C-alpha positions as CSV (number, residue, x, y, z in Angstrom):
1,M,158.4,-27.3,-30.4
2,K,155.4,-25.1,-31.3
3,K,157.2,-22.1,-29.8
4,L,160.4,-22.8,-31.8
5,S,158.3,-23.2,-35.0
6,L,156.5,-19.9,-34.3
7,L,159.9,-18.2,-33.6
8,F,161.3,-19.5,-36.9
9,V,158.3,-18.2,-38.8
10,I,158.6,-14.8,-37.1
11,V,162.3,-14.6,-37.9
12,L,161.8,-15.7,-41.5
13,S,159.0,-13.3,-42.0
14,G,161.1,-10.5,-40.6
15,M,164.0,-11.4,-42.9
16,L,161.7,-11.5,-46.0
17,C,160.1,-8.2,-45.0
18,A,163.5,-6.5,-44.6
19,Q,164.6,-7.9,-47.9
20,A,161.5,-6.7,-49.7
21,Q,161.9,-3.2,-48.2
22,T,165.5,-2.9,-49.3
23,P,165.5,-0.8,-52.5
24,V,167.5,-2.0,-55.5
25,Y,168.7,0.1,-58.4
26,K,170.0,0.0,-61.9
27,V,173.2,2.0,-62.7
28,Y,174.3,3.5,-65.9
29,A,177.4,5.3,-67.1
30,I,176.7,8.2,-69.5
31,K,179.4,9.8,-71.6
32,I,179.3,13.6,-71.8
33,A,182.4,14.3,-73.9
34,G,185.8,13.0,-74.9
35,S,189.2,14.7,-75.2
36,A,191.4,15.1,-78.3
37,Y,194.4,15.6,-76.0
38,P,197.0,12.8,-76.4
39,F,196.9,11.6,-72.8
40,T,198.9,8.7,-71.5
41,A,198.4,6.6,-68.4
42,A,201.3,8.5,-66.9
43,D,199.4,11.7,-66.9
44,W,196.8,10.3,-64.6
45,A,198.5,7.5,-62.5
46,K,201.8,7.7,-60.6
47,G,204.4,5.4,-62.1
48,A,202.2,4.4,-65.1
49,P,204.0,4.0,-68.5
50,A,204.2,7.1,-70.6
51,T,203.9,4.8,-73.6
52,D,200.4,3.7,-72.7
53,S,197.9,5.9,-74.5
54,L,194.7,6.7,-72.7
55,K,191.3,7.5,-74.1
56,F,189.9,10.1,-71.7
57,N,186.1,10.7,-71.2
58,F,184.0,13.0,-69.1
59,M,180.9,11.1,-67.7
60,V,178.1,11.1,-65.2
61,W,176.3,8.1,-63.6
62,L,172.6,7.5,-63.3
63,I,171.1,5.5,-60.5
64,K,167.5,4.6,-61.3
65,G,165.0,2.9,-59.0
66,N,162.8,3.2,-55.9
67,G,161.0,6.1,-57.5
68,R,164.1,8.1,-57.9
69,N,166.4,9.2,-60.8
70,I,169.8,10.0,-59.1
71,L,172.8,11.5,-60.8
72,V,176.2,11.1,-59.5
73,D,177.9,14.3,-60.6
74,A,176.4,16.6,-63.2
75,A,179.3,17.3,-65.7
76,F,179.6,20.7,-67.2
77,L,178.4,23.3,-69.8
78,N,180.7,23.5,-72.7
79,D,181.1,27.3,-72.5
80,I,183.2,27.0,-69.3
81,D,186.8,28.2,-69.9
82,D,188.3,25.4,-67.9
83,A,187.3,22.9,-70.7
84,K,189.6,24.4,-73.3
85,E,192.8,22.9,-72.0
86,F,191.3,19.4,-72.4
87,K,190.4,19.9,-76.1
88,V,186.9,18.7,-75.5
89,I,185.3,16.8,-78.4
90,D,182.0,14.9,-78.9
91,Y,180.3,17.1,-76.3
92,I,176.6,16.5,-75.4
93,R,174.9,18.6,-72.7
94,P,174.2,16.5,-69.6
95,D,170.4,17.0,-69.7
96,S,170.3,16.1,-73.4
97,A,172.4,12.9,-72.8
98,L,169.7,11.7,-70.4
99,S,167.2,11.5,-73.3
100,K,169.1,8.3,-74.4
101,L,167.5,6.7,-71.3
102,G,164.1,8.3,-71.8
103,L,164.6,11.0,-69.1
104,K,164.2,14.8,-69.1
105,A,166.1,17.2,-66.8
106,G,163.0,17.6,-64.6
107,D,163.0,13.9,-63.9
108,I,166.2,14.0,-61.9
109,T,165.3,13.8,-58.2
110,D,168.8,14.0,-56.7
111,I,172.4,14.8,-57.6
112,I,175.2,13.3,-55.5
113,L,178.3,15.4,-56.0
114,S,181.6,13.4,-55.5
115,H,183.5,16.7,-55.4
116,P,183.1,20.3,-56.7
117,H,185.6,20.4,-59.6
118,W,184.1,22.2,-62.6
119,D,183.7,19.1,-64.8
120,H,181.6,17.4,-62.1
121,I,179.5,20.3,-60.7
122,D,179.0,22.9,-63.4
123,G,175.9,21.2,-64.9
124,V,174.0,21.1,-61.6
125,G,171.8,24.0,-62.6
126,L,170.3,22.1,-65.5
127,F,168.2,20.0,-63.2
128,P,165.5,22.1,-61.5
129,N,163.9,19.5,-59.3
130,A,167.1,17.9,-57.9
131,R,168.2,17.8,-54.3
132,V,172.0,18.2,-54.2
133,W,174.1,16.1,-51.8
134,I,177.7,17.1,-51.1
135,Q,180.1,16.5,-48.2
136,K,179.9,19.4,-45.7
137,D,183.6,19.8,-45.4
138,D,184.0,19.9,-49.2
139,F,181.3,22.4,-49.6
140,T,182.7,24.6,-46.8
141,Y,186.1,24.6,-48.3
142,F,184.8,25.1,-51.9
143,V,182.8,28.2,-51.1
144,G,185.1,29.6,-48.4
145,S,188.7,28.7,-47.6
146,A,189.7,27.7,-51.1
147,W,189.6,31.3,-52.2
148,Q,191.8,32.6,-49.4
149,K,195.4,33.5,-49.9
150,G,197.7,30.5,-49.7
151,E,194.9,28.0,-50.3
152,G,194.1,26.1,-53.5
153,S,191.2,26.8,-55.8
154,G,192.6,24.8,-58.7
155,G,189.8,23.0,-60.6
156,F,187.1,25.2,-58.9
157,N,185.2,27.8,-60.9
158,K,183.7,31.0,-59.4
159,R,180.4,30.6,-61.2
160,D,179.9,27.2,-59.7
161,V,180.5,28.7,-56.2
162,R,177.8,31.3,-56.8
163,M,175.5,28.6,-58.1
164,M,175.9,26.3,-55.1
165,V,175.5,29.2,-52.6
166,D,172.2,30.2,-54.4
167,L,171.0,26.5,-54.3
168,N,171.9,26.3,-50.6
169,L,170.0,29.6,-49.9
170,A,167.0,28.0,-51.8
171,G,167.1,25.0,-49.5
172,K,168.1,22.5,-52.2
173,V,171.5,21.4,-50.8
174,T,172.0,18.7,-48.2
175,L,175.4,18.7,-46.5
176,V,176.6,15.2,-45.7
177,D,178.7,15.0,-42.5
178,G,181.3,12.3,-42.8
179,D,182.1,8.8,-43.9
180,N,179.9,5.7,-44.4
181,K,176.6,7.5,-44.5
182,E,173.4,6.1,-46.0
183,I,172.0,9.2,-47.6
184,I,169.2,7.5,-49.6
185,P,167.9,4.0,-48.8
186,G,170.4,1.5,-50.5
187,I,172.9,4.3,-51.3
188,K,175.9,5.1,-49.1
189,V,178.7,7.6,-49.5
190,F,182.3,7.2,-48.2
191,T,185.3,9.5,-47.8
192,G,189.0,9.2,-47.4
193,S,190.5,9.6,-50.9
194,R,190.9,13.4,-50.5
195,H,190.8,14.1,-54.2
196,T,189.5,17.5,-53.0
197,F,189.2,18.6,-49.4
198,N,186.8,15.8,-48.6
199,S,185.7,14.1,-51.7
200,E,183.2,11.2,-51.6
201,Y,182.4,8.1,-53.6
202,V,179.1,6.2,-53.8
203,L,178.1,2.6,-53.0
204,V,174.9,1.4,-54.7
205,N,172.9,-1.8,-53.9
206,T,171.6,-3.3,-57.1
207,G,170.2,-6.4,-55.4
208,S,172.5,-8.8,-57.3
209,N,175.6,-6.8,-56.8
210,K,177.0,-3.7,-55.1
211,I,178.6,-1.1,-57.3
212,V,181.2,1.6,-56.3
213,L,181.0,4.8,-58.4
214,A,184.4,6.1,-57.6
215,S,184.3,9.2,-59.7
216,D,187.7,11.0,-59.4
217,N,188.6,9.0,-56.3
218,I,190.0,6.8,-59.0
219,W,190.8,8.6,-62.2
220,I,191.7,5.6,-64.4
221,Y,191.8,1.8,-64.2
222,Y,195.6,1.7,-64.0
223,S,195.5,3.2,-60.4
224,L,192.9,0.6,-59.3
225,D,194.7,-2.3,-60.9
226,H,198.1,-1.3,-59.5
227,L,197.0,0.4,-56.3
228,V,198.9,3.6,-57.0
229,P,197.9,7.2,-56.4
230,P,197.1,9.6,-59.1
231,A,199.8,11.7,-60.8
232,D,200.9,14.8,-59.0
233,G,198.1,17.0,-57.8
234,G,195.4,14.4,-57.9
235,T,195.0,14.1,-54.1
236,L,195.8,15.9,-50.9
237,D,196.6,12.5,-49.4
238,P,198.3,9.9,-51.7
239,A,198.4,7.2,-49.0
240,G,194.7,7.8,-48.2
241,Y,193.8,7.6,-51.9
242,V,195.4,4.1,-52.0
243,K,193.7,3.0,-48.8
244,A,190.4,4.1,-50.2
245,M,190.9,1.9,-53.3
246,Q,191.8,-1.0,-51.0
247,R,188.6,-0.3,-49.0
248,M,186.5,-0.2,-52.2
249,K,187.7,-3.7,-53.1
250,T,186.2,-5.0,-49.8
251,M,182.8,-3.5,-50.7
252,V,182.2,-5.5,-53.9
253,T,182.1,-9.1,-54.9
254,D,184.0,-8.4,-58.2
255,V,186.5,-5.6,-58.7
256,R,185.0,-4.8,-62.1
257,F,182.1,-3.2,-60.2
258,I,184.4,-0.4,-59.1
259,V,183.9,2.4,-61.7
260,P,186.6,5.1,-62.2
261,G,185.8,8.7,-63.2
262,H,187.5,9.3,-66.5
263,D,188.6,6.1,-68.2
264,A,186.8,5.5,-71.5
265,A,187.3,1.7,-71.0
266,V,184.1,1.8,-68.8
267,F,182.2,1.8,-72.1
268,T,183.8,-1.4,-73.4
269,K,183.7,-3.3,-70.1
270,F,179.9,-3.1,-69.7
271,P,176.9,-3.6,-72.0
272,A,176.1,-0.7,-74.3
273,L,172.4,0.5,-74.3
274,A,173.0,3.4,-76.7
275,A,175.9,5.4,-78.0
276,G,177.8,6.6,-75.0
277,V,175.6,4.8,-72.5
278,A,176.5,1.6,-70.6
279,E,174.7,-0.3,-68.0
280,I,176.9,-1.3,-65.0
281,K,176.0,-4.9,-64.6
């Protein structure tokens, strides 16, 4: 009996120790800009009604805790030519937007890039102390094959390629090799949607919940609600995109903790902390 009691105490202590060592985080959505273009849900989700108007936002996500300030994506600088077709309005530079949460650019320790499209990667250079995490296959395609004849560089910008090569030469880039990888304690990345060559999404442990930051692996809530792929050109694998959403739903206790990349409804579904800032909880 004494041995069983001792074993119970050891097991319980181990469980409590493991629980105490598991880092937990707070997660925020931060609006960077809106669009004056009259988008509808049909522009972003296959089979969605063309009569459903859509408020489109550009955003980044902040994961805060365990001594780290982690951005998921870094948005863009407003002088980039690609932004013109979106009729960008209400723009705030990503580093300035962080001041709403009391942070400066130098406070960012890590940037997890979901994919290297201009509106997610162009702002990386604003954060001098950040380690950048990106899928190895996505990085390789972005800086290499995408620019070869017959390949696709749509959504990529040459200045961002040069920036990422320079950061890699400076030892500031970590290439993540594959699916279901815990890259930082309590934070995992997953692949499969193929929004770009090998885009990734992020699973965050907040202690009370797990949150999926889907970025453009889900453009808008309509795709998640109806399990449909994006409109034409939004993925290299429509079936894989849907399977990824189905998988995301198994990762969370409540589907509302799956956060899409461009739907302004994010800022009405979660508590506002400041203008253009919502806490995902």
